[in-house]
mmCIF file of the C-alpha atoms, coordinates in Angstrom:
data_MODEL
# 
_entry.id   MODEL 
# 
loop_
_atom_site.group_PDB 
_atom_site.id 
_atom_site.type_symbol 
_atom_site.label_atom_id 
_atom_site.label_alt_id 
_atom_site.label_comp_id 
_atom_site.label_asym_id 
_atom_site.label_entity_id 
_atom_site.label_seq_id 
_atom_site.pdbx_PDB_ins_code 
_atom_site.Cartn_x 
_atom_site.Cartn_y 
_atom_site.Cartn_z 
_atom_site.occupancy 
_atom_site.B_iso_or_equiv 
_atom_site.pdbx_formal_charge 
_atom_site.auth_seq_id 
_atom_site.auth_comp_id 
_atom_site.auth_asym_id 
_atom_site.auth_atom_id 
_atom_site.pdbx_PDB_model_num 
ATOM 1   C CA . UNK A 1 1   ? 4.242   5.467   1.581   1.00 0.00 ? 1   UNK A CA 1 
ATOM 2   C CA . UNK A 1 2   ? 4.504   2.089   3.196   1.00 0.00 ? 2   UNK A CA 1 
ATOM 3   C CA . UNK A 1 3   ? 4.986   -1.190  1.302   1.00 0.00 ? 3   UNK A CA 1 
ATOM 4   C CA . UNK A 1 4   ? 3.900   -4.309  3.197   1.00 0.00 ? 4   UNK A CA 1 
ATOM 5   C CA . UNK A 1 5   ? 4.471   -7.447  1.182   1.00 0.00 ? 5   UNK A CA 1 
ATOM 6   C CA . UNK A 1 6   ? 5.374   -10.887 2.517   1.00 0.00 ? 6   UNK A CA 1 
ATOM 7   C CA . UNK A 1 7   ? 7.166   -11.906 -0.700  1.00 0.00 ? 7   UNK A CA 1 
ATOM 8   C CA . UNK A 1 8   ? 10.649  -10.404 -0.391  1.00 0.00 ? 8   UNK A CA 1 
ATOM 9   C CA . UNK A 1 9   ? 11.227  -10.279 -4.166  1.00 0.00 ? 9   UNK A CA 1 
ATOM 10  C CA . UNK A 1 10  ? 7.970   -8.422  -4.790  1.00 0.00 ? 10  UNK A CA 1 
ATOM 11  C CA . UNK A 1 11  ? 8.645   -6.066  -1.889  1.00 0.00 ? 11  UNK A CA 1 
ATOM 12  C CA . UNK A 1 12  ? 12.126  -5.273  -3.185  1.00 0.00 ? 12  UNK A CA 1 
ATOM 13  C CA . UNK A 1 13  ? 10.844  -4.762  -6.728  1.00 0.00 ? 13  UNK A CA 1 
ATOM 14  C CA . UNK A 1 14  ? 8.113   -2.397  -5.554  1.00 0.00 ? 14  UNK A CA 1 
ATOM 15  C CA . UNK A 1 15  ? 10.500  -0.354  -3.418  1.00 0.00 ? 15  UNK A CA 1 
ATOM 16  C CA . UNK A 1 16  ? 13.059  -0.082  -6.238  1.00 0.00 ? 16  UNK A CA 1 
ATOM 17  C CA . UNK A 1 17  ? 10.329  0.903   -8.706  1.00 0.00 ? 17  UNK A CA 1 
ATOM 18  C CA . UNK A 1 18  ? 8.927   3.534   -6.359  1.00 0.00 ? 18  UNK A CA 1 
ATOM 19  C CA . UNK A 1 19  ? 12.361  4.947   -5.538  1.00 0.00 ? 19  UNK A CA 1 
ATOM 20  C CA . UNK A 1 20  ? 13.293  5.197   -9.227  1.00 0.00 ? 20  UNK A CA 1 
ATOM 21  C CA . UNK A 1 21  ? 10.143  7.237   -9.802  1.00 0.00 ? 21  UNK A CA 1 
ATOM 22  C CA . UNK A 1 22  ? 10.761  9.752   -7.043  1.00 0.00 ? 22  UNK A CA 1 
ATOM 23  C CA . UNK A 1 23  ? 8.954   8.188   -4.092  1.00 0.00 ? 23  UNK A CA 1 
ATOM 24  C CA . UNK A 1 24  ? 10.499  7.350   -0.719  1.00 0.00 ? 24  UNK A CA 1 
ATOM 25  C CA . UNK A 1 25  ? 8.886   4.079   0.327   1.00 0.00 ? 25  UNK A CA 1 
ATOM 26  C CA . UNK A 1 26  ? 9.121   2.554   3.757   1.00 0.00 ? 26  UNK A CA 1 
ATOM 27  C CA . UNK A 1 27  ? 9.215   -1.228  3.804   1.00 0.00 ? 27  UNK A CA 1 
ATOM 28  C CA . UNK A 1 28  ? 7.750   -3.726  6.243   1.00 0.00 ? 28  UNK A CA 1 
ATOM 29  C CA . UNK A 1 29  ? 7.763   -7.490  5.931   1.00 0.00 ? 29  UNK A CA 1 
ATOM 30  C CA . UNK A 1 30  ? 4.811   -8.104  8.244   1.00 0.00 ? 30  UNK A CA 1 
ATOM 31  C CA . UNK A 1 31  ? 1.965   -6.464  10.141  1.00 0.00 ? 31  UNK A CA 1 
ATOM 32  C CA . UNK A 1 32  ? 3.929   -5.919  13.349  1.00 0.00 ? 32  UNK A CA 1 
ATOM 33  C CA . UNK A 1 33  ? 6.756   -4.145  11.513  1.00 0.00 ? 33  UNK A CA 1 
ATOM 34  C CA . UNK A 1 34  ? 4.216   -2.022  9.631   1.00 0.00 ? 34  UNK A CA 1 
ATOM 35  C CA . UNK A 1 35  ? 2.497   -1.049  12.874  1.00 0.00 ? 35  UNK A CA 1 
ATOM 36  C CA . UNK A 1 36  ? 5.830   -0.091  14.457  1.00 0.00 ? 36  UNK A CA 1 
ATOM 37  C CA . UNK A 1 37  ? 6.774   2.042   11.443  1.00 0.00 ? 37  UNK A CA 1 
ATOM 38  C CA . UNK A 1 38  ? 3.440   3.872   11.471  1.00 0.00 ? 38  UNK A CA 1 
ATOM 39  C CA . UNK A 1 39  ? 3.654   4.403   15.210  1.00 0.00 ? 39  UNK A CA 1 
ATOM 40  C CA . UNK A 1 40  ? 7.182   5.835   15.130  1.00 0.00 ? 40  UNK A CA 1 
ATOM 41  C CA . UNK A 1 41  ? 7.305   7.663   11.789  1.00 0.00 ? 41  UNK A CA 1 
ATOM 42  C CA . UNK A 1 42  ? 7.659   11.421  12.272  1.00 0.00 ? 42  UNK A CA 1 
ATOM 43  C CA . UNK A 1 43  ? 5.678   12.467  9.203   1.00 0.00 ? 43  UNK A CA 1 
ATOM 44  C CA . UNK A 1 44  ? 2.314   11.185  7.929   1.00 0.00 ? 44  UNK A CA 1 
ATOM 45  C CA . UNK A 1 45  ? 2.267   8.033   5.833   1.00 0.00 ? 45  UNK A CA 1 
ATOM 46  C CA . UNK A 1 46  ? -0.106  8.807   2.997   1.00 0.00 ? 46  UNK A CA 1 
ATOM 47  C CA . UNK A 1 47  ? -0.325  5.425   1.303   1.00 0.00 ? 47  UNK A CA 1 
ATOM 48  C CA . UNK A 1 48  ? -0.270  1.752   2.241   1.00 0.00 ? 48  UNK A CA 1 
ATOM 49  C CA . UNK A 1 49  ? 0.611   -0.667  -0.566  1.00 0.00 ? 49  UNK A CA 1 
ATOM 50  C CA . UNK A 1 50  ? -0.152  -4.203  0.571   1.00 0.00 ? 50  UNK A CA 1 
ATOM 51  C CA . UNK A 1 51  ? -1.035  -7.598  -0.730  1.00 0.00 ? 51  UNK A CA 1 
ATOM 52  C CA . UNK A 1 52  ? -4.644  -8.674  -0.249  1.00 0.00 ? 52  UNK A CA 1 
ATOM 53  C CA . UNK A 1 53  ? -3.408  -11.693 1.717   1.00 0.00 ? 53  UNK A CA 1 
ATOM 54  C CA . UNK A 1 54  ? -0.305  -11.571 3.898   1.00 0.00 ? 54  UNK A CA 1 
ATOM 55  C CA . UNK A 1 55  ? 1.009   -14.194 6.272   1.00 0.00 ? 55  UNK A CA 1 
ATOM 56  C CA . UNK A 1 56  ? -1.304  -14.459 9.300   1.00 0.00 ? 56  UNK A CA 1 
ATOM 57  C CA . UNK A 1 57  ? -3.399  -11.396 8.363   1.00 0.00 ? 57  UNK A CA 1 
ATOM 58  C CA . UNK A 1 58  ? -5.331  -9.963  5.440   1.00 0.00 ? 58  UNK A CA 1 
ATOM 59  C CA . UNK A 1 59  ? -4.523  -6.647  3.858   1.00 0.00 ? 59  UNK A CA 1 
ATOM 60  C CA . UNK A 1 60  ? -7.866  -5.314  5.083   1.00 0.00 ? 60  UNK A CA 1 
ATOM 61  C CA . UNK A 1 61  ? -7.088  -6.351  8.663   1.00 0.00 ? 61  UNK A CA 1 
ATOM 62  C CA . UNK A 1 62  ? -3.693  -4.676  8.386   1.00 0.00 ? 62  UNK A CA 1 
ATOM 63  C CA . UNK A 1 63  ? -5.282  -1.475  7.089   1.00 0.00 ? 63  UNK A CA 1 
ATOM 64  C CA . UNK A 1 64  ? -7.771  -1.510  9.970   1.00 0.00 ? 64  UNK A CA 1 
ATOM 65  C CA . UNK A 1 65  ? -4.858  -1.745  12.433  1.00 0.00 ? 65  UNK A CA 1 
ATOM 66  C CA . UNK A 1 66  ? -2.901  1.069   10.779  1.00 0.00 ? 66  UNK A CA 1 
ATOM 67  C CA . UNK A 1 67  ? -5.638  3.600   10.023  1.00 0.00 ? 67  UNK A CA 1 
ATOM 68  C CA . UNK A 1 68  ? -5.991  4.756   13.660  1.00 0.00 ? 68  UNK A CA 1 
ATOM 69  C CA . UNK A 1 69  ? -2.267  5.628   13.569  1.00 0.00 ? 69  UNK A CA 1 
ATOM 70  C CA . UNK A 1 70  ? -2.376  7.135   10.058  1.00 0.00 ? 70  UNK A CA 1 
ATOM 71  C CA . UNK A 1 71  ? -5.931  8.379   9.460   1.00 0.00 ? 71  UNK A CA 1 
ATOM 72  C CA . UNK A 1 72  ? -5.021  10.150  6.184   1.00 0.00 ? 72  UNK A CA 1 
ATOM 73  C CA . UNK A 1 73  ? -3.587  6.962   4.685   1.00 0.00 ? 73  UNK A CA 1 
ATOM 74  C CA . UNK A 1 74  ? -4.964  5.619   1.421   1.00 0.00 ? 74  UNK A CA 1 
ATOM 75  C CA . UNK A 1 75  ? -4.742  1.931   0.587   1.00 0.00 ? 75  UNK A CA 1 
ATOM 76  C CA . UNK A 1 76  ? -3.617  0.185   -2.577  1.00 0.00 ? 76  UNK A CA 1 
ATOM 77  C CA . UNK A 1 77  ? -4.185  -3.570  -2.489  1.00 0.00 ? 77  UNK A CA 1 
ATOM 78  C CA . UNK A 1 78  ? -2.276  -5.785  -4.917  1.00 0.00 ? 78  UNK A CA 1 
ATOM 79  C CA . UNK A 1 79  ? -2.928  -9.426  -5.758  1.00 0.00 ? 79  UNK A CA 1 
ATOM 80  C CA . UNK A 1 80  ? -2.299  -11.924 -8.517  1.00 0.00 ? 80  UNK A CA 1 
ATOM 81  C CA . UNK A 1 81  ? -5.944  -12.963 -8.524  1.00 0.00 ? 81  UNK A CA 1 
ATOM 82  C CA . UNK A 1 82  ? -8.906  -10.754 -9.372  1.00 0.00 ? 82  UNK A CA 1 
ATOM 83  C CA . UNK A 1 83  ? -10.401 -9.247  -6.241  1.00 0.00 ? 83  UNK A CA 1 
ATOM 84  C CA . UNK A 1 84  ? -13.140 -6.954  -5.169  1.00 0.00 ? 84  UNK A CA 1 
ATOM 85  C CA . UNK A 1 85  ? -12.015 -4.629  -2.434  1.00 0.00 ? 85  UNK A CA 1 
ATOM 86  C CA . UNK A 1 86  ? -14.346 -2.635  -0.315  1.00 0.00 ? 86  UNK A CA 1 
ATOM 87  C CA . UNK A 1 87  ? -13.521 0.983   0.253   1.00 0.00 ? 87  UNK A CA 1 
ATOM 88  C CA . UNK A 1 88  ? -15.213 3.870   1.886   1.00 0.00 ? 88  UNK A CA 1 
ATOM 89  C CA . UNK A 1 89  ? -16.505 5.271   -1.403  1.00 0.00 ? 89  UNK A CA 1 
ATOM 90  C CA . UNK A 1 90  ? -14.299 8.363   -1.432  1.00 0.00 ? 90  UNK A CA 1 
ATOM 91  C CA . UNK A 1 91  ? -11.442 7.110   -3.590  1.00 0.00 ? 91  UNK A CA 1 
ATOM 92  C CA . UNK A 1 92  ? -9.185  6.165   -0.672  1.00 0.00 ? 92  UNK A CA 1 
ATOM 93  C CA . UNK A 1 93  ? -8.944  2.481   -1.615  1.00 0.00 ? 93  UNK A CA 1 
ATOM 94  C CA . UNK A 1 94  ? -7.854  0.887   -4.897  1.00 0.00 ? 94  UNK A CA 1 
ATOM 95  C CA . UNK A 1 95  ? -6.867  -2.524  -6.239  1.00 0.00 ? 95  UNK A CA 1 
ATOM 96  C CA . UNK A 1 96  ? -4.107  -3.448  -8.685  1.00 0.00 ? 96  UNK A CA 1 
ATOM 97  C CA . UNK A 1 97  ? -3.858  -6.920  -10.189 1.00 0.00 ? 97  UNK A CA 1 
ATOM 98  C CA . UNK A 1 98  ? -0.418  -8.494  -10.622 1.00 0.00 ? 98  UNK A CA 1 
ATOM 99  C CA . UNK A 1 99  ? 1.638   -8.918  -12.695 1.00 0.00 ? 99  UNK A CA 1 
ATOM 100 C CA . UNK A 1 100 ? 2.831   -5.398  -12.141 1.00 0.00 ? 100 UNK A CA 1 
ATOM 101 C CA . UNK A 1 101 ? 3.668   -3.401  -15.225 1.00 0.00 ? 101 UNK A CA 1 
ATOM 102 C CA . UNK A 1 102 ? 5.461   -0.154  -14.500 1.00 0.00 ? 102 UNK A CA 1 
ATOM 103 C CA . UNK A 1 103 ? 3.251   2.253   -16.451 1.00 0.00 ? 103 UNK A CA 1 
ATOM 104 C CA . UNK A 1 104 ? -0.049  0.770   -15.288 1.00 0.00 ? 104 UNK A CA 1 
ATOM 105 C CA . UNK A 1 105 ? 1.085   0.540   -11.652 1.00 0.00 ? 105 UNK A CA 1 
ATOM 106 C CA . UNK A 1 106 ? 2.340   4.136   -11.563 1.00 0.00 ? 106 UNK A CA 1 
ATOM 107 C CA . UNK A 1 107 ? -0.869  5.339   -13.206 1.00 0.00 ? 107 UNK A CA 1 
ATOM 108 C CA . UNK A 1 108 ? -2.981  3.522   -10.598 1.00 0.00 ? 108 UNK A CA 1 
ATOM 109 C CA . UNK A 1 109 ? -0.792  4.885   -7.802  1.00 0.00 ? 109 UNK A CA 1 
ATOM 110 C CA . UNK A 1 110 ? -0.972  8.464   -9.062  1.00 0.00 ? 110 UNK A CA 1 
ATOM 111 C CA . UNK A 1 111 ? -4.752  8.257   -9.544  1.00 0.00 ? 111 UNK A CA 1 
ATOM 112 C CA . UNK A 1 112 ? -5.191  7.082   -5.959  1.00 0.00 ? 112 UNK A CA 1 
ATOM 113 C CA . UNK A 1 113 ? -2.852  9.710   -4.503  1.00 0.00 ? 113 UNK A CA 1 
ATOM 114 C CA . UNK A 1 114 ? -4.550  12.486  -6.500  1.00 0.00 ? 114 UNK A CA 1 
ATOM 115 C CA . UNK A 1 115 ? -8.123  11.303  -5.842  1.00 0.00 ? 115 UNK A CA 1 
ATOM 116 C CA . UNK A 1 116 ? -9.000  13.990  -3.310  1.00 0.00 ? 116 UNK A CA 1 
ATOM 117 C CA . UNK A 1 117 ? -7.180  16.840  -5.060  1.00 0.00 ? 117 UNK A CA 1 
ATOM 118 C CA . UNK A 1 118 ? -9.583  18.970  -7.027  1.00 0.00 ? 118 UNK A CA 1 
# 
């Protein structure tokens, strides 16, 4: 999973949280770093966790850039303001509103990762 968050404190908190719960997150501070990680990573990246609005790009624009490199990737948008995110209707896109509480965030994450497992 790849965390792309322009706020360093939020990015660090998310990566620590994910690591403590058994995940191995990759971290990128901007769209170019995220693209480079997706391009060079040896195994598939199954999930993008990104803010709705990053510096110089939206989360949706970032996802559009990364999906050709990681077509199996699901997307979890996070934001402090209520948002409506458009997905492809198959459970591959979700939204989580900050502030992040551990239990609710992990539940949202697990639901998204398990969406196509039946």
